C-alpha positions in Angstrom: 0.0 0.0 0.0 2.8 2.3 0.9 4.6 1.7 -2.4 1.4 2.3 -4.3 0.9 5.7 -2.7 4.6 6.5 -3.3 4.3 5.7 -7.0 1.1 7.7 -7.3 2.8 10.7 -5.6 5.8 10.5 -7.9 3.5 10.2 -10.9 1.6 13.3 -9.8 4.8 15.3 -9.4 6.0 14.2 -12.8 2.7 15.2 -14.4 2.8 18.6 -12.5 6.4 19.1 -13.7 5.4 18.3 -17.3 2.4 20.7 -17.0 4.7 23.5 -15.8 7.2 22.9 -18.6 4.4 23.0 -21.2 3.0 26.3 -19.7 6.5 27.8 -19.8 7.1 26.7 -23.4 3.7 28.0 -24.5 4.3 31.3 -22.6 7.7 31.7 -24.3 6.1 31.0 -27.7 3.4 33.6 -27.1 5.9 36.2 -25.8 8.2 35.6 -28.8 5.4 35.8 -31.2 3.9 39.0 -29.8 7.0 40.9 -28.7 10.3 39.6 -30.3 9.1 38.4 -33.7 7.7 41.7 -34.9 10.9 43.6 -33.7 13.2 41.0 -35.4 11.1 41.3 -38.6 11.3 45.1 -38.6 15.0 45.0 -38.0 15.3 42.5 -40.9 13.3 44.8 -43.2 15.5 47.8 -42.3 18.7 45.7 -42.9 17.2 44.6 -46.2 16.6 48.2 -47.3 20.2 49.1 -46.3 21.8 46.2 -48.1 19.6 46.7 -51.2 20.4 50.4 -51.4 24.1 49.6 -51.2 23.7 47.1 -54.0 21.8 49.5 -56.2 24.3 52.3 -55.8 27.2 49.9 -56.3 25.6 48.5 -59.5 25.0 52.0 -60.9 28.6 52.9 -60.2 29.8 49.8 -61.9 27.7 50.3 -65.0 28.6 54.0 -65.3 32.2 53.8 -64.2 33.3 55.9 -67.1 30.9 58.7 -66.2 27.9 60.1 -67.9 27.2 63.6 -69.2 23.9 65.3 -69.8 24.5 65.6 -73.5 24.9 61.8 -73.6 21.3 61.4 -72.7 19.6 64.5 -74.1 20.3 66.3 -77.4 18.9 69.8 -77.9 18.1 71.9 -81.0 18.4 75.6 -80.9 17.1 78.5 -83.0 19.1 81.4 -84.4 19.0 83.2 -81.1 20.3 80.2 -79.2 17.0 79.3 -77.5 16.1 75.6 -77.2 13.4 74.6 -79.6 13.5 70.8 -79.1 14.9 68.2 -76.7 15.4 64.6 -77.7 16.3 61.7 -75.5 18.9 59.1 -76.5 16.5 56.1 -75.9 19.0 53.5 -77.2 21.6 54.5 -74.6 18.9 54.8 -71.9 17.6 51.3 -72.6 21.1 49.9 -72.5 21.9 51.6 -69.2 18.6 50.4 -67.7 19.2 46.8 -68.8 22.8 46.7 -67.6 21.9 48.2 -64.2 19.0 45.7 -63.7 21.3 42.7 -64.6 24.1 44.0 -62.3 21.7 44.5 -59.4 20.2 41.0 -59.9 23.7 39.5 -59.8 24.8 41.3 -56.7 21.5 40.5 -54.9 22.2 36.8 -55.7 25.6 37.2 -54.1 24.0 38.7 -51.0 21.6 35.8 -50.9 24.6 33.4 -50.9 26.4 35.2 -48.1 25.3 35.2 -44.4 24.0 38.3 -42.6 23.2 38.6 -38.9 21.3 40.7 -36.5 22.3 40.9 -32.8 19.6 39.5 -30.5 20.2 42.4 -28.1 18.8 44.8 -30.7 15.6 42.8 -30.9 15.0 43.0 -27.2 14.8 46.8 -27.4 17.8 47.4 -25.1 20.1 50.2 -26.0 22.8 48.9 -23.8 22.7 45.4 -25.3 21.9 46.5 -28.9 25.2 45.2 -30.3 25.5 42.1 -28.2 23.9 38.7 -27.8 23.6 35.7 -30.1 23.5 36.5 -33.8 20.2 35.9 -35.6 20.5 34.8 -39.2 19.1 37.1 -41.8 18.2 35.8 -45.3 17.5 38.1 -48.3 16.3 36.6 -51.5 15.4 38.6 -54.6 11.9 38.0 -56.0 11.2 38.5 -59.7 13.0 40.9 -62.0 14.4 44.3 -60.9 12.5 47.1 -62.6 14.7 50.0 -63.7 13.3 53.2 -65.4 14.4 56.7 -66.2 12.6 59.7 -64.8 13.2 63.4 -65.1 12.0 66.6 -63.4 12.1 70.3 -64.2 12.6 72.8 -61.3 12.5 76.6 -61.6 15.8 78.0 -60.4 15.4 81.7 -61.5 13.2 84.0 -63.6 14.7 82.6 -66.8 16.4 79.4 -65.6 15.1 75.8 -65.3 17.0 72.9 -63.8 16.5 69.6 -65.6 17.4 66.6 -63.6 17.5 63.0 -64.9 17.6 60.0 -62.5 17.0 56.3 -62.3 14.0 54.8 -60.5 14.8 51.3 -59.3 12.1 49.1 -57.9 13.0 45.7 -56.4 11.2 43.2 -54.3 13.1 40.9 -51.8 12.1 38.2 -49.4 13.4 38.9 -45.9 13.7 35.7 -43.9 14.4 36.0 -40.2 13.9 33.6 -37.2 10.2 33.2 -36.4 8.9 34.9 -39.6 9.5 36.1 -43.2 8.2 39.1 -45.2 8.2 40.6 -48.7 9.6 44.1 -49.0 9.3 46.4 -51.9 12.2 48.8 -52.1 12.2 51.9 -54.3 15.5 53.7 -54.9 16.1 57.0 -56.8 19.6 57.6 -58.1 20.4 61.0 -59.6 22.4 60.7 -62.8 22.9 64.1 -64.5 21.4 67.6 -64.5 21.7 70.9 -66.3 20.4 74.4 -66.1 18.4 75.6 -69.1 18.7 79.4 -69.6 15.9 81.2 -71.5 14.9 84.7 -72.2 14.6 87.2 -69.4 10.9 88.3 -69.3 10.1 92.0 -69.5 7.6 91.7 -66.7 7.7 89.2 -63.8 5.5 88.7 -60.8 5.5 85.9 -58.3 2.8 85.5 -55.7 3.0 82.8 -53.0 0.2 80.3 -53.3 -1.1 81.0 -49.8 -1.4 84.7 -50.7 -2.9 84.3 -54.1 -6.6 84.7 -53.0 -5.7 87.9 -51.1 -4.9 89.8 -54.3 -7.2 92.8 -54.7 -8.7 92.9 -58.2 -7.6 95.8 -60.4 -11.1 96.3 -61.8 -14.5 95.6 -60.4 
């Protein structure tokens, strides 16, 4: 009888110990899922942006290592007085640059995928003191699809008779960020300025500039 009670007591203690272990494991999983996993994923996304932007800038530099001038991309036609009458883009060169940049970015992203990146666990715990310490969490970055590279331009007024024309690359890439506990797809858009010039026109005989917030306060000349 004594041995039976003893075995029953030991069995109850073992069951209690198992229950405590299960509760601790479940609590740890819930805590990680609600607190650490989102932070790790956010850090992974930021690291992916940093790495991808470095790859983009490096790829553009590799493709344009010999430099690029405004006249290489845009040719202008002038009248007898020297005023610009037509602007024409060198689409052949632009397409070649866009294609070379896209291929180079894709190759360098594949190299990043093959290499290992890490995030300190201390940074995931939100501690400034331990941000650079602790076990290293593996970070995986995989390119998804084809990198999209396009040219864009903008005109900005820089004087009463001057306009700044800027040409830049818009690069859109999608990567898969894989971290412990989760993964996420991140769309990364990068704008890389290439060339710019200032277009000088005629000086107007009359010039007036009214701020937009004051435009409705102008008193009409005639009623």
